[in-house]
Predicted model as a PDB file, atoms N, CA, C, CB and O in Angstrom, pLDDT in the B-factor column:
MODEL        1                                                                  
ATOM      1  N   MET A   1       0.850  -1.168   0.000  1.00 52.00           N  
ATOM      2  CA  MET A   1       0.000   0.000   0.000  1.00 52.00           C  
ATOM      3  C   MET A   1       0.899   1.235   0.000  1.00 52.00           C  
ATOM      4  CB  MET A   1      -0.969  -0.004   1.223  1.00 52.00           C  
ATOM      5  O   MET A   1       1.874   1.306   0.748  1.00 52.00           O  
ATOM      6  N   LEU A   2       0.562   2.194  -0.839  1.00 56.00           N  
ATOM      7  CA  LEU A   2       1.362   3.421  -0.895  1.00 56.00           C  
ATOM      8  C   LEU A   2       1.311   4.193   0.407  1.00 56.00           C  
ATOM      9  CB  LEU A   2       0.888   4.306  -2.027  1.00 56.00           C  
ATOM     10  O   LEU A   2       2.348   4.467   1.012  1.00 56.00           O  
ATOM     11  N   LEU A   3       0.135   4.538   0.835  1.00 56.00           N  
ATOM     12  CA  LEU A   3      -0.049   5.258   2.095  1.00 56.00           C  
ATOM     13  C   LEU A   3      -1.045   4.492   2.960  1.00 56.00           C  
ATOM     14  CB  LEU A   3      -0.539   6.719   1.843  1.00 56.00           C  
ATOM     15  O   LEU A   3      -2.245   4.504   2.683  1.00 56.00           O  
ATOM     16  N   PRO A   4      -0.559   3.833   3.996  1.00 58.00           N  
ATOM     17  CA  PRO A   4      -1.466   3.031   4.818  1.00 58.00           C  
ATOM     18  C   PRO A   4      -2.348   3.906   5.705  1.00 58.00           C  
ATOM     19  CB  PRO A   4      -0.670   2.055   5.680  1.00 58.00           C  
ATOM     20  O   PRO A   4      -1.996   5.036   6.043  1.00 58.00           O  
ATOM     21  N   ASP A   5      -3.481   3.364   6.064  1.00 65.00           N  
ATOM     22  CA  ASP A   5      -4.384   4.098   6.954  1.00 65.00           C  
ATOM     23  C   ASP A   5      -4.260   3.610   8.395  1.00 65.00           C  
ATOM     24  CB  ASP A   5      -5.833   3.956   6.477  1.00 65.00           C  
ATOM     25  O   ASP A   5      -5.083   3.955   9.244  1.00 65.00           O  
ATOM     26  N   ASN A   6      -3.232   2.808   8.670  1.00 67.00           N  
ATOM     27  CA  ASN A   6      -3.018   2.348  10.042  1.00 67.00           C  
ATOM     28  C   ASN A   6      -1.912   3.185  10.697  1.00 67.00           C  
ATOM     29  CB  ASN A   6      -2.649   0.831  10.065  1.00 67.00           C  
ATOM     30  O   ASN A   6      -1.535   4.237  10.181  1.00 67.00           O  
ATOM     31  N   ILE A   7      -1.412   2.722  11.807  1.00 64.00           N  
ATOM     32  CA  ILE A   7      -0.442   3.522  12.555  1.00 64.00           C  
ATOM     33  C   ILE A   7       1.008   3.170  12.238  1.00 64.00           C  
ATOM     34  CB  ILE A   7      -0.680   3.355  14.026  1.00 64.00           C  
ATOM     35  O   ILE A   7       1.905   3.548  12.992  1.00 64.00           O  
ATOM     36  N   HIS A   8       1.258   2.459  11.146  1.00 73.00           N  
ATOM     37  CA  HIS A   8       2.620   2.060  10.792  1.00 73.00           C  
ATOM     38  C   HIS A   8       3.017   2.596   9.422  1.00 73.00           C  
ATOM     39  CB  HIS A   8       2.749   0.538  10.813  1.00 73.00           C  
ATOM     40  O   HIS A   8       3.162   1.816   8.480  1.00 73.00           O  
ATOM     41  N   PRO A   9       3.193   3.884   9.289  1.00 73.00           N  
ATOM     42  CA  PRO A   9       3.553   4.427   7.978  1.00 73.00           C  
ATOM     43  C   PRO A   9       4.935   3.990   7.504  1.00 73.00           C  
ATOM     44  CB  PRO A   9       3.495   5.927   8.017  1.00 73.00           C  
ATOM     45  O   PRO A   9       5.221   4.052   6.309  1.00 73.00           O  
ATOM     46  N   GLU A  10       5.798   3.548   8.423  1.00 78.00           N  
ATOM     47  CA  GLU A  10       7.133   3.102   8.027  1.00 78.00           C  
ATOM     48  C   GLU A  10       7.097   1.804   7.211  1.00 78.00           C  
ATOM     49  CB  GLU A  10       7.999   2.907   9.262  1.00 78.00           C  
ATOM     50  O   GLU A  10       8.123   1.389   6.671  1.00 78.00           O  
ATOM     51  N   ASN A  11       5.941   1.170   7.117  1.00 78.00           N  
ATOM     52  CA  ASN A  11       5.783  -0.026   6.297  1.00 78.00           C  
ATOM     53  C   ASN A  11       5.259   0.294   4.897  1.00 78.00           C  
ATOM     54  CB  ASN A  11       4.848  -0.999   6.983  1.00 78.00           C  
ATOM     55  O   ASN A  11       5.048  -0.616   4.096  1.00 78.00           O  
ATOM     56  N   SER A  12       5.052   1.551   4.602  1.00 84.00           N  
ATOM     57  CA  SER A  12       4.469   1.925   3.316  1.00 84.00           C  
ATOM     58  C   SER A  12       5.527   1.973   2.222  1.00 84.00           C  
ATOM     59  CB  SER A  12       3.768   3.278   3.424  1.00 84.00           C  
ATOM     60  O   SER A  12       6.712   2.168   2.495  1.00 84.00           O  
ATOM     61  N   ILE A  13       5.090   1.794   0.998  1.00 89.00           N  
ATOM     62  CA  ILE A  13       5.971   1.918  -0.158  1.00 89.00           C  
ATOM     63  C   ILE A  13       6.465   3.358  -0.258  1.00 89.00           C  
ATOM     64  CB  ILE A  13       5.240   1.492  -1.464  1.00 89.00           C  
ATOM     65  O   ILE A  13       7.623   3.602  -0.598  1.00 89.00           O  
ATOM     66  N   TYR A  14       5.611   4.278   0.031  1.00 86.00           N  
ATOM     67  CA  TYR A  14       5.949   5.707  -0.020  1.00 86.00           C  
ATOM     68  C   TYR A  14       7.145   6.019   0.888  1.00 86.00           C  
ATOM     69  CB  TYR A  14       4.728   6.565   0.393  1.00 86.00           C  
ATOM     70  O   TYR A  14       8.090   6.678   0.454  1.00 86.00           O  
ATOM     71  N   PHE A  15       7.114   5.563   2.120  1.00 89.00           N  
ATOM     72  CA  PHE A  15       8.198   5.812   3.069  1.00 89.00           C  
ATOM     73  C   PHE A  15       9.474   5.096   2.655  1.00 89.00           C  
ATOM     74  CB  PHE A  15       7.787   5.374   4.470  1.00 89.00           C  
ATOM     75  O   PHE A  15      10.550   5.695   2.647  1.00 89.00           O  
ATOM     76  N   ASN A  16       9.361   3.816   2.309  1.00 92.00           N  
ATOM     77  CA  ASN A  16      10.534   3.047   1.933  1.00 92.00           C  
ATOM     78  C   ASN A  16      11.160   3.550   0.637  1.00 92.00           C  
ATOM     79  CB  ASN A  16      10.171   1.589   1.795  1.00 92.00           C  
ATOM     80  O   ASN A  16      12.380   3.495   0.477  1.00 92.00           O  
ATOM     81  N   ALA A  17      10.343   4.038  -0.283  1.00 94.00           N  
ATOM     82  CA  ALA A  17      10.880   4.624  -1.513  1.00 94.00           C  
ATOM     83  C   ALA A  17      11.682   5.885  -1.200  1.00 94.00           C  
ATOM     84  CB  ALA A  17       9.742   4.947  -2.501  1.00 94.00           C  
ATOM     85  O   ALA A  17      12.635   6.203  -1.911  1.00 94.00           O  
ATOM     86  N   SER A  18      11.308   6.595  -0.156  1.00 93.00           N  
ATOM     87  CA  SER A  18      12.088   7.783   0.223  1.00 93.00           C  
ATOM     88  C   SER A  18      13.485   7.379   0.692  1.00 93.00           C  
ATOM     89  CB  SER A  18      11.362   8.581   1.335  1.00 93.00           C  
ATOM     90  O   SER A  18      14.445   8.115   0.464  1.00 93.00           O  
ATOM     91  N   LEU A  19      13.612   6.230   1.338  1.00 94.00           N  
ATOM     92  CA  LEU A  19      14.924   5.733   1.755  1.00 94.00           C  
ATOM     93  C   LEU A  19      15.767   5.350   0.540  1.00 94.00           C  
ATOM     94  CB  LEU A  19      14.769   4.523   2.698  1.00 94.00           C  
ATOM     95  O   LEU A  19      16.967   5.622   0.495  1.00 94.00           O  
ATOM     96  N   VAL A  20      15.134   4.726  -0.430  1.00 94.00           N  
ATOM     97  CA  VAL A  20      15.833   4.373  -1.665  1.00 94.00           C  
ATOM     98  C   VAL A  20      16.274   5.641  -2.384  1.00 94.00           C  
ATOM     99  CB  VAL A  20      14.931   3.511  -2.584  1.00 94.00           C  
ATOM    100  O   VAL A  20      17.395   5.719  -2.888  1.00 94.00           O  
ATOM    101  N   LEU A  21      15.401   6.621  -2.430  1.00 94.00           N  
ATOM    102  CA  LEU A  21      15.720   7.888  -3.095  1.00 94.00           C  
ATOM    103  C   LEU A  21      16.861   8.617  -2.401  1.00 94.00           C  
ATOM    104  CB  LEU A  21      14.489   8.786  -3.139  1.00 94.00           C  
ATOM    105  O   LEU A  21      17.735   9.164  -3.074  1.00 94.00           O  
ATOM    106  N   GLN A  22      16.875   8.637  -1.088  1.00 94.00           N  
ATOM    107  CA  GLN A  22      17.980   9.270  -0.351  1.00 94.00           C  
ATOM    108  C   GLN A  22      19.312   8.621  -0.693  1.00 94.00           C  
ATOM    109  CB  GLN A  22      17.734   9.189   1.161  1.00 94.00           C  
ATOM    110  O   GLN A  22      20.317   9.309  -0.871  1.00 94.00           O  
ATOM    111  N   THR A  23      19.317   7.318  -0.782  1.00 93.00           N  
ATOM    112  CA  THR A  23      20.550   6.605  -1.125  1.00 93.00           C  
ATOM    113  C   THR A  23      20.969   6.920  -2.551  1.00 93.00           C  
ATOM    114  CB  THR A  23      20.367   5.088  -0.949  1.00 93.00           C  
ATOM    115  O   THR A  23      22.153   7.124  -2.821  1.00 93.00           O  
ATOM    116  N   LEU A  24      20.015   6.961  -3.456  1.00 93.00           N  
ATOM    117  CA  LEU A  24      20.333   7.309  -4.843  1.00 93.00           C  
ATOM    118  C   LEU A  24      20.884   8.727  -4.951  1.00 93.00           C  
ATOM    119  CB  LEU A  24      19.092   7.164  -5.724  1.00 93.00           C  
ATOM    120  O   LEU A  24      21.809   8.973  -5.725  1.00 93.00           O  
ATOM    121  N   GLN A  25      20.334   9.649  -4.194  1.00 93.00           N  
ATOM    122  CA  GLN A  25      20.820  11.019  -4.228  1.00 93.00           C  
ATOM    123  C   GLN A  25      22.244  11.103  -3.686  1.00 93.00           C  
ATOM    124  CB  GLN A  25      19.893  11.934  -3.426  1.00 93.00           C  
ATOM    125  O   GLN A  25      23.033  11.939  -4.127  1.00 93.00           O  
ATOM    126  N   GLU A  26      22.565  10.249  -2.747  1.00 92.00           N  
ATOM    127  CA  GLU A  26      23.906  10.247  -2.167  1.00 92.00           C  
ATOM    128  C   GLU A  26      24.947   9.670  -3.135  1.00 92.00           C  
ATOM    129  CB  GLU A  26      23.909   9.451  -0.865  1.00 92.00           C  
ATOM    130  O   GLU A  26      26.052  10.199  -3.249  1.00 92.00           O  
ATOM    131  N   PHE A  27      24.591   8.592  -3.824  1.00 90.00           N  
ATOM    132  CA  PHE A  27      25.557   7.895  -4.671  1.00 90.00           C  
ATOM    133  C   PHE A  27      25.400   8.175  -6.166  1.00 90.00           C  
ATOM    134  CB  PHE A  27      25.445   6.430  -4.438  1.00 90.00           C  
ATOM    135  O   PHE A  27      26.301   7.847  -6.938  1.00 90.00           O  
ATOM    136  N   GLY A  28      24.301   8.761  -6.594  1.00 85.00           N  
ATOM    137  CA  GLY A  28      24.095   9.029  -8.016  1.00 85.00           C  
ATOM    138  C   GLY A  28      23.479   7.844  -8.723  1.00 85.00           C  
ATOM    139  O   GLY A  28      22.265   7.807  -8.922  1.00 85.00           O  
ATOM    140  N   LYS A  29      24.294   6.873  -9.107  1.00 88.00           N  
ATOM    141  CA  LYS A  29      23.764   5.655  -9.725  1.00 88.00           C  
ATOM    142  C   LYS A  29      24.459   4.462  -9.113  1.00 88.00           C  
ATOM    143  CB  LYS A  29      23.952   5.670 -11.267  1.00 88.00           C  
ATOM    144  O   LYS A  29      25.643   4.505  -8.781  1.00 88.00           O  
ATOM    145  N   LEU A  30      23.695   3.400  -8.972  1.00 93.00           N  
ATOM    146  CA  LEU A  30      24.204   2.179  -8.345  1.00 93.00           C  
ATOM    147  C   LEU A  30      23.622   0.960  -9.035  1.00 93.00           C  
ATOM    148  CB  LEU A  30      23.871   2.152  -6.840  1.00 93.00           C  
ATOM    149  O   LEU A  30      22.556   1.017  -9.649  1.00 93.00           O  
ATOM    150  N   ASP A  31      24.337  -0.132  -8.922  1.00 94.00           N  
ATOM    151  CA  ASP A  31      23.797  -1.410  -9.345  1.00 94.00           C  
ATOM    152  C   ASP A  31      22.569  -1.715  -8.488  1.00 94.00           C  
ATOM    153  CB  ASP A  31      24.867  -2.544  -9.231  1.00 94.00           C  
ATOM    154  O   ASP A  31      22.532  -1.374  -7.305  1.00 94.00           O  
ATOM    155  N   MET A  32      21.574  -2.354  -9.083  1.00 94.00           N  
ATOM    156  CA  MET A  32      20.312  -2.593  -8.387  1.00 94.00           C  
ATOM    157  C   MET A  32      20.513  -3.376  -7.084  1.00 94.00           C  
ATOM    158  CB  MET A  32      19.351  -3.346  -9.300  1.00 94.00           C  
ATOM    159  O   MET A  32      19.890  -3.048  -6.074  1.00 94.00           O  
ATOM    160  N   LEU A  33      21.355  -4.387  -7.089  1.00 95.00           N  
ATOM    161  CA  LEU A  33      21.565  -5.185  -5.881  1.00 95.00           C  
ATOM    162  C   LEU A  33      22.421  -4.446  -4.856  1.00 95.00           C  
ATOM    163  CB  LEU A  33      22.219  -6.514  -6.236  1.00 95.00           C  
ATOM    164  O   LEU A  33      22.199  -4.581  -3.653  1.00 95.00           O  
ATOM    165  N   ASP A  34      23.394  -3.669  -5.321  1.00 95.00           N  
ATOM    166  CA  ASP A  34      24.197  -2.867  -4.397  1.00 95.00           C  
ATOM    167  C   ASP A  34      23.323  -1.831  -3.688  1.00 95.00           C  
ATOM    168  CB  ASP A  34      25.353  -2.170  -5.149  1.00 95.00           C  
ATOM    169  O   ASP A  34      23.476  -1.590  -2.491  1.00 95.00           O  
ATOM    170  N   LEU A  35      22.417  -1.230  -4.435  1.00 95.00           N  
ATOM    171  CA  LEU A  35      21.487  -0.264  -3.847  1.00 95.00           C  
ATOM    172  C   LEU A  35      20.636  -0.934  -2.777  1.00 95.00           C  
ATOM    173  CB  LEU A  35      20.588   0.360  -4.934  1.00 95.00           C  
ATOM    174  O   LEU A  35      20.426  -0.369  -1.704  1.00 95.00           O  
ATOM    175  N   TYR A  36      20.150  -2.127  -3.064  1.00 96.00           N  
ATOM    176  CA  TYR A  36      19.341  -2.863  -2.092  1.00 96.00           C  
ATOM    177  C   TYR A  36      20.127  -3.127  -0.810  1.00 96.00           C  
ATOM    178  CB  TYR A  36      18.856  -4.189  -2.694  1.00 96.00           C  
ATOM    179  O   TYR A  36      19.603  -2.944   0.288  1.00 96.00           O  
ATOM    180  N   HIS A  37      21.370  -3.552  -0.945  1.00 96.00           N  
ATOM    181  CA  HIS A  37      22.180  -3.850   0.239  1.00 96.00           C  
ATOM    182  C   HIS A  37      22.463  -2.592   1.063  1.00 96.00           C  
ATOM    183  CB  HIS A  37      23.497  -4.506  -0.176  1.00 96.00           C  
ATOM    184  O   HIS A  37      22.472  -2.650   2.292  1.00 96.00           O  
ATOM    185  N   ILE A  38      22.689  -1.480   0.412  1.00 95.00           N  
ATOM    186  CA  ILE A  38      22.936  -0.226   1.140  1.00 95.00           C  
ATOM    187  C   ILE A  38      21.676   0.224   1.870  1.00 95.00           C  
ATOM    188  CB  ILE A  38      23.415   0.883   0.173  1.00 95.00           C  
ATOM    189  O   ILE A  38      21.739   0.638   3.027  1.00 95.00           O  
ATOM    190  N   VAL A  39      20.536   0.143   1.196  1.00 94.00           N  
ATOM    191  CA  VAL A  39      19.273   0.564   1.809  1.00 94.00           C  
ATOM    192  C   VAL A  39      18.935  -0.327   2.996  1.00 94.00           C  
ATOM    193  CB  VAL A  39      18.130   0.532   0.778  1.00 94.00           C  
ATOM    194  O   VAL A  39      18.469   0.165   4.023  1.00 94.00           O  
ATOM    195  N   THR A  40      19.160  -1.619   2.870  1.00 94.00           N  
ATOM    196  CA  THR A  40      18.790  -2.534   3.966  1.00 94.00           C  
ATOM    197  C   THR A  40      19.752  -2.478   5.145  1.00 94.00           C  
ATOM    198  CB  THR A  40      18.722  -3.952   3.452  1.00 94.00           C  
ATOM    199  O   THR A  40      19.464  -3.058   6.191  1.00 94.00           O  
ATOM    200  N   LYS A  41      20.870  -1.806   5.009  1.00 94.00           N  
ATOM    201  CA  LYS A  41      21.740  -1.595   6.169  1.00 94.00           C  
ATOM    202  C   LYS A  41      21.074  -0.656   7.165  1.00 94.00           C  
ATOM    203  CB  LYS A  41      23.107  -1.028   5.732  1.00 94.00           C  
ATOM    204  O   LYS A  41      21.253  -0.802   8.374  1.00 94.00           O  
ATOM    205  N   ASN A  42      20.311   0.304   6.666  1.00 86.00           N  
ATOM    206  CA  ASN A  42      19.638   1.277   7.522  1.00 86.00           C  
ATOM    207  C   ASN A  42      18.291   0.788   8.023  1.00 86.00           C  
ATOM    208  CB  ASN A  42      19.455   2.570   6.780  1.00 86.00           C  
ATOM    209  O   ASN A  42      17.939   1.021   9.180  1.00 86.00           O  
ATOM    210  N   LYS A  43      17.535   0.115   7.172  1.00 90.00           N  
ATOM    211  CA  LYS A  43      16.200  -0.373   7.541  1.00 90.00           C  
ATOM    212  C   LYS A  43      15.935  -1.662   6.787  1.00 90.00           C  
ATOM    213  CB  LYS A  43      15.094   0.689   7.232  1.00 90.00           C  
ATOM    214  O   LYS A  43      16.107  -1.731   5.570  1.00 90.00           O  
ATOM    215  N   LYS A  44      15.519  -2.670   7.514  1.00 92.00           N  
ATOM    216  CA  LYS A  44      15.217  -3.942   6.884  1.00 92.00           C  
ATOM    217  C   LYS A  44      13.930  -3.838   6.084  1.00 92.00           C  
ATOM    218  CB  LYS A  44      15.111  -5.052   7.931  1.00 92.00           C  
ATOM    219  O   LYS A  44      12.862  -3.563   6.630  1.00 92.00           O  
ATOM    220  N   ILE A  45      14.050  -4.062   4.778  1.00 92.00           N  
ATOM    221  CA  ILE A  45      12.866  -4.175   3.923  1.00 92.00           C  
ATOM    222  C   ILE A  45      13.066  -5.419   3.065  1.00 92.00           C  
ATOM    223  CB  ILE A  45      12.648  -2.876   3.030  1.00 92.00           C  
ATOM    224  O   ILE A  45      14.196  -5.792   2.746  1.00 92.00           O  
ATOM    225  N   SER A  46      11.983  -6.040   2.704  1.00 92.00           N  
ATOM    226  CA  SER A  46      12.078  -7.238   1.874  1.00 92.00           C  
ATOM    227  C   SER A  46      12.386  -6.848   0.430  1.00 92.00           C  
ATOM    228  CB  SER A  46      10.769  -8.060   1.946  1.00 92.00           C  
ATOM    229  O   SER A  46      12.171  -5.708   0.020  1.00 92.00           O  
ATOM    230  N   PHE A  47      12.889  -7.808  -0.322  1.00 95.00           N  
ATOM    231  CA  PHE A  47      13.215  -7.532  -1.720  1.00 95.00           C  
ATOM    232  C   PHE A  47      11.967  -7.183  -2.538  1.00 95.00           C  
ATOM    233  CB  PHE A  47      13.923  -8.737  -2.338  1.00 95.00           C  
ATOM    234  O   PHE A  47      12.035  -6.273  -3.365  1.00 95.00           O  
ATOM    235  N   PRO A  48      10.826  -7.867  -2.345  1.00 93.00           N  
ATOM    236  CA  PRO A  48       9.619  -7.466  -3.087  1.00 93.00           C  
ATOM    237  C   PRO A  48       9.185  -6.029  -2.785  1.00 93.00           C  
ATOM    238  CB  PRO A  48       8.477  -8.415  -2.763  1.00 93.00           C  
ATOM    239  O   PRO A  48       8.735  -5.320  -3.685  1.00 93.00           O  
ATOM    240  N   VAL A  49       9.314  -5.599  -1.542  1.00 92.00           N  
ATOM    241  CA  VAL A  49       8.976  -4.208  -1.197  1.00 92.00           C  
ATOM    242  C   VAL A  49       9.959  -3.259  -1.877  1.00 92.00           C  
ATOM    243  CB  VAL A  49       8.994  -3.995   0.350  1.00 92.00           C  
ATOM    244  O   VAL A  49       9.560  -2.203  -2.368  1.00 92.00           O  
ATOM    245  N   TYR A  50      11.227  -3.623  -1.908  1.00 94.00           N  
ATOM    246  CA  TYR A  50      12.249  -2.821  -2.591  1.00 94.00           C  
ATOM    247  C   TYR A  50      11.912  -2.665  -4.080  1.00 94.00           C  
ATOM    248  CB  TYR A  50      13.645  -3.470  -2.424  1.00 94.00           C  
ATOM    249  O   TYR A  50      12.026  -1.572  -4.635  1.00 94.00           O  
ATOM    250  N   ILE A  51      11.501  -3.754  -4.714  1.00 94.00           N  
ATOM    251  CA  ILE A  51      11.121  -3.692  -6.133  1.00 94.00           C  
ATOM    252  C   ILE A  51       9.907  -2.799  -6.326  1.00 94.00           C  
ATOM    253  CB  ILE A  51      10.831  -5.101  -6.682  1.00 94.00           C  
ATOM    254  O   ILE A  51       9.843  -2.050  -7.301  1.00 94.00           O  
ATOM    255  N   LEU A  52       8.947  -2.863  -5.418  1.00 93.00           N  
ATOM    256  CA  LEU A  52       7.788  -1.964  -5.503  1.00 93.00           C  
ATOM    257  C   LEU A  52       8.208  -0.511  -5.333  1.00 93.00           C  
ATOM    258  CB  LEU A  52       6.742  -2.333  -4.441  1.00 93.00           C  
ATOM    259  O   LEU A  52       7.636   0.378  -5.963  1.00 93.00           O  
ATOM    260  N   CYS A  53       9.198  -0.265  -4.492  1.00 94.00           N  
ATOM    261  CA  CYS A  53       9.723   1.093  -4.327  1.00 94.00           C  
ATOM    262  C   CYS A  53      10.353   1.585  -5.626  1.00 94.00           C  
ATOM    263  CB  CYS A  53      10.756   1.141  -3.184  1.00 94.00           C  
ATOM    264  O   CYS A  53      10.139   2.727  -6.035  1.00 94.00           O  
ATOM    265  N   LEU A  54      11.129   0.718  -6.271  1.00 94.00           N  
ATOM    266  CA  LEU A  54      11.721   1.091  -7.561  1.00 94.00           C  
ATOM    267  C   LEU A  54      10.637   1.343  -8.605  1.00 94.00           C  
ATOM    268  CB  LEU A  54      12.681  -0.007  -8.052  1.00 94.00           C  
ATOM    269  O   LEU A  54      10.740   2.274  -9.404  1.00 94.00           O  
ATOM    270  N   ASP A  55       9.605   0.514  -8.594  1.00 94.00           N  
ATOM    271  CA  ASP A  55       8.476   0.730  -9.512  1.00 94.00           C  
ATOM    272  C   ASP A  55       7.837   2.090  -9.274  1.00 94.00           C  
ATOM    273  CB  ASP A  55       7.422  -0.381  -9.347  1.00 94.00           C  
ATOM    274  O   ASP A  55       7.550   2.820 -10.223  1.00 94.00           O  
ATOM    275  N   TRP A  56       7.616   2.428  -8.018  1.00 94.00           N  
ATOM    276  CA  TRP A  56       7.006   3.712  -7.669  1.00 94.00           C  
ATOM    277  C   TRP A  56       7.888   4.870  -8.135  1.00 94.00           C  
ATOM    278  CB  TRP A  56       6.766   3.802  -6.148  1.00 94.00           C  
ATOM    279  O   TRP A  56       7.389   5.836  -8.711  1.00 94.00           O  
ATOM    280  N   LEU A  57       9.186   4.777  -7.889  1.00 94.00           N  
ATOM    281  CA  LEU A  57      10.103   5.847  -8.308  1.00 94.00           C  
ATOM    282  C   LEU A  57      10.153   5.962  -9.828  1.00 94.00           C  
ATOM    283  CB  LEU A  57      11.516   5.594  -7.754  1.00 94.00           C  
ATOM    284  O   LEU A  57      10.313   7.061 -10.359  1.00 94.00           O  
ATOM    285  N   TYR A  58      10.018   4.847 -10.528  1.00 93.00           N  
ATOM    286  CA  TYR A  58       9.968   4.869 -11.987  1.00 93.00           C  
ATOM    287  C   TYR A  58       8.664   5.524 -12.476  1.00 93.00           C  
ATOM    288  CB  TYR A  58      10.094   3.433 -12.548  1.00 93.00           C  
ATOM    289  O   TYR A  58       8.677   6.343 -13.395  1.00 93.00           O  
ATOM    290  N   ILE A  59       7.564   5.156 -11.860  1.00 94.00           N  
ATOM    291  CA  ILE A  59       6.258   5.685 -12.273  1.00 94.00           C  
ATOM    292  C   ILE A  59       6.199   7.203 -12.124  1.00 94.00           C  
ATOM    293  CB  ILE A  59       5.136   5.038 -11.452  1.00 94.00           C  
ATOM    294  O   ILE A  59       5.625   7.892 -12.966  1.00 94.00           O  
ATOM    295  N   ILE A  60       6.796   7.720 -11.049  1.00 94.00           N  
ATOM    296  CA  ILE A  60       6.754   9.180 -10.845  1.00 94.00           C  
ATOM    297  C   ILE A  60       7.948   9.870 -11.514  1.00 94.00           C  
ATOM    298  CB  ILE A  60       6.736   9.510  -9.333  1.00 94.00           C  
ATOM    299  O   ILE A  60       8.194  11.057 -11.296  1.00 94.00           O  
ATOM    300  N   ASN A  61       8.690   9.105 -12.337  1.00 93.00           N  
ATOM    301  CA  ASN A  61       9.768   9.629 -13.172  1.00 93.00           C  
ATOM    302  C   ASN A  61      10.922  10.217 -12.364  1.00 93.00           C  
ATOM    303  CB  ASN A  61       9.225  10.678 -14.100  1.00 93.00           C  
ATOM    304  O   ASN A  61      11.450  11.277 -12.698  1.00 93.00           O  
ATOM    305  N   VAL A  62      11.302   9.520 -11.304  1.00 93.00           N  
ATOM    306  CA  VAL A  62      12.420   9.945 -10.467  1.00 93.00           C  
ATOM    307  C   VAL A  62      13.640   9.059 -10.702  1.00 93.00           C  
ATOM    308  CB  VAL A  62      12.021   9.918  -8.986  1.00 93.00           C  
ATOM    309  O   VAL A  62      14.773   9.536 -10.638  1.00 93.00           O  
ATOM    310  N   ALA A  63      13.420   7.785 -10.970  1.00 93.00           N  
ATOM    311  CA  ALA A  63      14.525   6.849 -11.177  1.00 93.00           C  
ATOM    312  C   ALA A  63      14.235   5.974 -12.388  1.00 93.00           C  
ATOM    313  CB  ALA A  63      14.755   5.976  -9.920  1.00 93.00           C  
ATOM    314  O   ALA A  63      13.085   5.748 -12.766  1.00 93.00           O  
ATOM    315  N   GLU A  64      15.324   5.491 -12.981  1.00 93.00           N  
ATOM    316  CA  GLU A  64      15.179   4.570 -14.102  1.00 93.00           C  
ATOM    317  C   GLU A  64      16.203   3.452 -13.962  1.00 93.00           C  
ATOM    318  CB  GLU A  64      15.348   5.308 -15.459  1.00 93.00           C  
ATOM    319  O   GLU A  64      17.246   3.630 -13.331  1.00 93.00           O  
ATOM    320  N   LEU A  65      15.906   2.319 -14.543  1.00 91.00           N  
ATOM    321  CA  LEU A  65      16.772   1.151 -14.483  1.00 91.00           C  
ATOM    322  C   LEU A  65      17.268   0.866 -15.893  1.00 91.00           C  
ATOM    323  CB  LEU A  65      16.026  -0.086 -13.879  1.00 91.00           C  
ATOM    324  O   LEU A  65      16.480   0.622 -16.806  1.00 91.00           O  
ATOM    325  N   LYS A  66      18.592   0.901 -16.056  1.00 91.00           N  
ATOM    326  CA  LYS A  66      19.196   0.597 -17.351  1.00 91.00           C  
ATOM    327  C   LYS A  66      20.356  -0.349 -17.133  1.00 91.00           C  
ATOM    328  CB  LYS A  66      19.664   1.889 -18.076  1.00 91.00           C  
ATOM    329  O   LYS A  66      21.299  -0.035 -16.406  1.00 91.00           O  
ATOM    330  N   LYS A  67      20.284  -1.511 -17.767  1.00 90.00           N  
ATOM    331  CA  LYS A  67      21.360  -2.504 -17.710  1.00 90.00           C  
ATOM    332  C   LYS A  67      21.765  -2.846 -16.278  1.00 90.00           C  
ATOM    333  CB  LYS A  67      22.569  -1.998 -18.471  1.00 90.00           C  
ATOM    334  O   LYS A  67      22.951  -2.988 -15.980  1.00 90.00           O  
ATOM    335  N   GLY A  68      20.782  -2.977 -15.400  1.00 88.00           N  
ATOM    336  CA  GLY A  68      21.051  -3.382 -14.029  1.00 88.00           C  
ATOM    337  C   GLY A  68      21.450  -2.261 -13.094  1.00 88.00           C  
ATOM    338  O   GLY A  68      21.673  -2.499 -11.907  1.00 88.00           O  
ATOM    339  N   GLU A  69      21.545  -1.023 -13.611  1.00 93.00           N  
ATOM    340  CA  GLU A  69      21.896   0.121 -12.771  1.00 93.00           C  
ATOM    341  C   GLU A  69      20.672   1.010 -12.580  1.00 93.00           C  
ATOM    342  CB  GLU A  69      23.065   0.927 -13.396  1.00 93.00           C  
ATOM    343  O   GLU A  69      19.889   1.229 -13.505  1.00 93.00           O  
ATOM    344  N   VAL A  70      20.530   1.509 -11.374  1.00 94.00           N  
ATOM    345  CA  VAL A  70      19.447   2.444 -11.056  1.00 94.00           C  
ATOM    346  C   VAL A  70      20.036   3.847 -11.092  1.00 94.00           C  
ATOM    347  CB  VAL A  70      18.793   2.129  -9.649  1.00 94.00           C  
ATOM    348  O   VAL A  70      21.006   4.143 -10.394  1.00 94.00           O  
ATOM    349  N   ASN A  71      19.441   4.707 -11.911  1.00 91.00           N  
ATOM    350  CA  ASN A  71      19.903   6.089 -12.077  1.00 91.00           C  
ATOM    351  C   ASN A  71      18.808   7.053 -11.692  1.00 91.00           C  
ATOM    352  CB  ASN A  71      20.353   6.350 -13.520  1.00 91.00           C  
ATOM    353  O   ASN A  71      17.622   6.757 -11.836  1.00 91.00           O  
ATOM    354  N   LEU A  72      19.210   8.200 -11.206  1.00 90.00           N  
ATOM    355  CA  LEU A  72      18.257   9.284 -10.982  1.00 90.00           C  
ATOM    356  C   LEU A  72      17.921   9.918 -12.330  1.00 90.00           C  
ATOM    357  CB  LEU A  72      18.832  10.350  -9.987  1.00 90.00           C  
ATOM    358  O   LEU A  72      18.809  10.107 -13.162  1.00 90.00           O  
ATOM    359  N   CYS A  73      16.678  10.239 -12.547  1.00 86.00           N  
ATOM    360  CA  CYS A  73      16.293  10.950 -13.760  1.00 86.00           C  
ATOM    361  C   CYS A  73      16.634  12.418 -13.588  1.00 86.00           C  
ATOM    362  CB  CYS A  73      14.782  10.763 -14.072  1.00 86.00           C  
ATOM    363  O   CYS A  73      16.553  12.969 -12.491  1.00 86.00           O  
ATOM    364  N   SER A  74      17.013  13.033 -14.681  1.00 72.00           N  
ATOM    365  CA  SER A  74      17.359  14.461 -14.586  1.00 72.00           C  
ATOM    366  C   SER A  74      16.225  15.340 -15.050  1.00 72.00           C  
ATOM    367  CB  SER A  74      18.604  14.766 -15.403  1.00 72.00           C  
ATOM    368  O   SER A  74      16.348  16.565 -15.036  1.00 72.00           O  
TER     369      SER A  74                                                      
ENDMDL                                                                          
END                                                                             
């Protein structure tokens, strides 16, 4: 769920995508698996949730995946 209506917003795709975005802003572009490992050092998220976060960032035109690397859109 993008924005949950319960008391655990830290489980939302919206919140977790912000963590992925912060990491991308820090490093610029990263391999998809390297990005996952860096993000999960700070907060444990499952790989399916991570993929949904990447999907969300792609849909809102913030990140793109090319040849296994995640890049920030300019």
